N, C-alpha and C positions, 0 to 999 in steps of 0.2 A: 890688451899688446898696446904698443907704442907705438902707434903712428906717425912718418910726418910724407901731407899733403901739398906740393907743389905744382903752383898756380893760380891764376889770379881771377881770371875768367868764369862763364856761365857753368860751363864743363866742371872745374873745381867747386863751386858751387853744391852743383847738383852731383857730384861726388860725394861729396863733406857732406851732404845731407843725408848721404845712402851709410857711408860710415856711419857717421852719428848715431843709425837709429841699433849698431854690433852690437846685443852685449859683451862681445870678448877684449869691444874699443875699451882701453883703460884711458889714457891722452890722445887725443890729435891735434898737430901742430901743423901749422900752414902755409908754407911759403912764397907769396906774402901775403898771397890772402885778399879778399877787400873787405868793406865795411860788411857786405851781407853774412858773411862768414864768421863773424867775431861773436856770433855767439854758439855757434860751435865745436869753435875747437881756439886756440890762440896761438894765434897770428905773428909769425917771422919775420923780420925787414929783410931777408933774404932775397936777391932778385933770382929768379930762374932761371940765368945764365952762367952764377956762378958757382960751378962747378964745386968746387973746392970749400966753396963757402958753405955748400947744402951739406954735405958729408963730411965737414968737421962737425955741425950741427947734429948729424944723424949720430955721430962715437961718443961724441959728447954730451949728450941728450937718449942713449942710450935706445934707439929706436928701432924698436921690430922687424919696418917695416915701410919703406919708402913707397908710398904709392906718386908716379909722375901723369901730369893733366896733357900739356901743350905737347909738342913735337919740337923746340927748340935744346929744350936738355938733352931729350934721349939722342939727337943728332952731334950735341955735342961731349956726349961720353957719361953721364950720367950713374948709367949704371956700370958702366967700367969700377967708375967713382967706388959706387956702392960696392963691388966685390973685391974690390984692392979690401977695402976693410970688414970686410967678414957680413954686410947685409943686405938680404934679400930686397930688390928691386923689383915689382913690379913691372917689367919692363923692358923691352931689347938692347941689347949692346949696340953700344957704337954703329958698328958695318953692318950689325943687323937693320937699324935704321934708317942707313941710308936708302930703301923702299920708298920714303916718307921723301930721304934729303936728295937725292937725285931722282930729276925723271928719266936719265939716261940708265942710269941701274934700273932698277924699275924695267923698263921697256930691254932690257938686252935679259932681266930674268925671268920675262913671258916668253921670247922668245925661246929663250934655250930649253924652258919647262912644258910649251905648247900649248899655254895660256890665251884664250879668246882675249885681244885688246885689236885697237885703231891700229894700220899703218902710221908709219914713222919716218922720219926723218931728224938727225941734230946737226946743227949748224953753231959756229961763234962767227962767219962772217957775214956784215947783213946785206952784202953785195949778193953774195949766192944764196940768202934763206927765202929774199926776193925774188928771184929768177926763180928757182922753185917752186912758189904758190902763182906765178904771173903763170908758169906751168901747167899746174896743176887745177888753181881756179880755186872759187872760194860755193856757199861753206868749208872753213877751215880752220883749227885751230893751233891756236900759234901760246905756250908753255910757256914761264921759263924752267930753265933746269933745277932749279934749287928752293930752298923753302923762302914764298912771299905771303905768310900771314894769309892764305887761301884767294891772296890776290892774283896773284902771276899766270891767269891764266884768262885767255879773249879769245869767246866762238866769234868769227871773223865771218859775218856773210856776205863781204863782199873782199875781193882785193883788196882794194887800197884801203880798209880795217886791219884788212890785214899786215899792208905795205906798215901804218903806222904801228904799229903792235913792235912789230919788228924794230924798228928802228926808236920805240922808247925802250924798250931790252936790253940792245945789244951796241946802240946810237948813244939814246942819252942813258944810260947805266939808269932808269930807273927802279931797277931793284938791285942794282949793287953789284957784289960778285955771284950772287942769288940769279941774277938774269945773263951771265957774262957766256951762258950758249942756252940755245930755248932748244925745245922738241917742237917737231911743228908736223900734229898729224890728222889724219883722218875725220871727217866729222862726224860721230857717228848719231844715229836716230832713233828716238824712242823716252819710253819714259826713266827719268833716271834714281836709282835708290843707292840706297847707305848699308850694307852688311857689314854685322859687326860681330869676333869670333876673340877667345879665350883659345893664346895657341904654345902652347909649348915642345920644342923640336919636331916631329910629323906630324902632333897631335894635335885639334884644331877639337873644341866643344861650343855650338850655336848659340851667339847672344840674342838677337833678334837684328828688325831693323827699321830703317824707318825713312822721308825722303823729302827733303832738303831742297827748298829752294835759293837760290845761288843769289838771280836778279833784284835790284834792286827796288823794281815797278810791279804793278802789282801786271796781274797777263805776263809775267817772264818776260821782263822790257827792261831797259836800263842795263849800266853795267853790272858786273861781276863782283858781288863782292864775297863776304865769309860766312854769309848764314842769311836771312830776313825770316828763317821760322822752314818749321815741317810738323809730321808726320807723321805717327806710330800703331800699327804695323804701318804700311804700305799701299796701300788696294790693290786686289789684284797679283799679290805677291805673298801667298801664306808660307805656313811654316816647312810644307814639304817643295814648295820653289824656293825658300832658305840652305833650303840644304843640299841641292841640287846642286845650286851657284857657290854654295864649300866646293862643292867633287871639283868643280870644274874649271872655279879664281883662285882659291887657298891651298886645300890641299897639296896642288901638283910649285904651287911655287914652295911650301913648308918645305917640302922633297928636296927641291933644288937648292934652296938659303943652307940644308943641313949637309949634300953633296958639297958645297962651293965652303964647309967647313966655318960659316958664322948662320948656328943656326937660331932663327927668330923664338922668344918669351914676349907675348905679353898680348895687348890689342890689336888685335887689325882689322882694320877699317875695309872694307873695299867697295872704292866707291864704281857703280856698272849701272853700264848700257844696258836696255830688255830691247834688243833687235830683233827684229824679226829670224834670225840668224840662232839668237838665243844668245844670253848673257855674257857681256863684252866688258872687261875690264878699262876703266877708266885711270882710275890709276888706285896706288895703296896709301891709307893711312896709318901710321903708328899706335894708334888711339884713340879715343873717344873722338868723337864728331862733335862739332859746337857749330848747332841747336842741336844736336842729333840727342848728344847724353841729357839734356832740356828735358829730351821727350820719349826715351828710353828709359832713362831710370828711375823716374816714377811709377813705372807701372809694376819697377820690382818687386816678388812679393819674399823671396831667398834672402840672406846675410852675405851679400855684397863680401865683407870684412877676409870672411873665410873662405873666400873663391879666389880673392887676388891674393893670397898667405899664399893656398896650394898652387896657386902657376907661380908667383912666384920661387917655387920650389919644385917645383918641377915634377909637381904630382896632379897634373888635369885631373878635372872630374870630382875628382874626391869628394868636392860640396858640389850641390846642386846650385842650379842657377833657372829662376821661377820667376815668371810674369806673371800680370793678368792679362784676363783678355780684352781688360778695355781700352778703349781707345784714348791717346794723347795726343796733345796736338801743342808747339813751342808758337809764340809771337815776339818777335824779335821786336824790341824800340830800341831804334838807331840814332844818331844824336843827328843831327841838321845840318847839313852837308856832307854824311857822308858819302861813298869809303874816299873820299879827297880833302875834304879839308872840315872831319866834325868840330860844330862848335859845343867846345865845353865851359863849364864850369854854372850852368844854369841848373835849379833848385829842383828836388823830384821829393813829390810826398804823393801822397794815398798809397801808400804799397799796404801798407795795416789793409786799409776799405778793400783793393782788390785782392787780397787774397783772403777776407773773409766771403768770396763766392766760392761755389761748393766746388770743393778738385781742382781749386786753383797753387798755384806755387811760383810767387815773383825770386828770381834765378840775379842774382849783381851780375855785368859783366863786368862793366867800365866804372863802376863807379869810384867815388872820396866823397872823406867827410872835409870840408874848410873848415879855418880856423874859427869858426864859431859855433863848430860842431854840426854842419848843415849839408844832407846828402845832398851831392851835387853830383852832374856827370861829369865822366873824366876821361872817356874813351869814343872809340866807332860808334860800337856795335853796345849797350847800355846795361839794359834789362832785358831777357828773356821768361813773358809770364806765359806757363805748362800749364794745363788741364787737363784729367781725366774724369774720363764720362762710360757709363755704358756701350756708350753710340758714338760714331765720329761726329754727328748733327750736334749733340749735348757739348761735348769735350769743344768745339767748337765754338760753341755761343755763349761759354764761363767764361773762355779765353778773353774772346772778346769783348765782352762784359766787365769782365776784369782791369783790361788793358786803359778802359774807355773813365779806370779811376782813377788813375794817376794822373798826376799833376805835374806837367813839365813842358813848356811849353816849349821847345824845342825837339820836342820826340816827330819821332817817323817811324809807318809802319804800313808794311802791306796792309790790307785787306781783305784779301783772298785767298790766305794760308786757307789747308783745307777744304778749299770750294772748289778748285778747281780741277 
């Protein structure tokens, strides 16, 4: 099969590594990719938001399957463009991708389907939003309604912090159109988990679960980020618990989406809080998580490509998806100054030495080659150091040993991933 993988981050590097192992793969193209993926396929300089360019490339190069990585091209209609030219795409339509593209849409689906989630209200006026917060008190959660690269959520511990978040989104326009409206919801308490499943219509198959750590600093302190590390499987959330969560958080959503005439097909990522009252939905994402993909996919023992091919053809379950019982951990190496103003351009070395540690793979998330061919930092989250082992303690030790071998003066990373 000739495959076009769309994306350039750590999630896409992990997907590329899994796809490259498939005996069914004849050619892998990655748009736009990054230096870490160059050994796995042919990099194509097409931005993920150039839907017409991606569709034209797929048609001109006889692509058999398009595999979307990030959410932006799906919300922009990549799957619809592929359908128009008769090329299968392992992702949802633009209409179904609104599960991630709009927090309000998700909340309305949850209310209609009876899915347990936080109580919520939507606002476009900063004054009205602040009055609501003053009446409800804190802690409280402020969310930009649209896509904000994983940074549009503020878990405010005080009313003043909530008011500042509202001003940032609605008054200052920090997230542009994505923050033109906000969803304000109650703060759920409990361990947070990321649940993944392949979905087609009203059917779904469990992939697995992970636990992400969003806060920048040790002890879950500092600002929210796109994710600073993850572990899989999450402690205290076994396969039976994961299947139960699918029953109450995912399958009712699929039925409601089908009822609306916008059936969902693709990877669903249900972010959930394990509260004293049971799992409650925080949000849906319509793709693999990042860094969860870098944590889950190294445990994959089956062939990912046939599973994605069958998913795109609405024949869910024709190809089994199996994972090892190993524990896995990913540590994100971010650039100093992330998430506000990451320092870019610093040279990076030592990746080969890091990957010499047993069970370790380093995934590129925000790297580039400078004019001299030197690997440099080119983003906020720059590398994901992932390790597997028969037990969590060994996986954690391997990941941190490997991270310590990477030479990059601007690197910052948490020291407590897998230890909380």
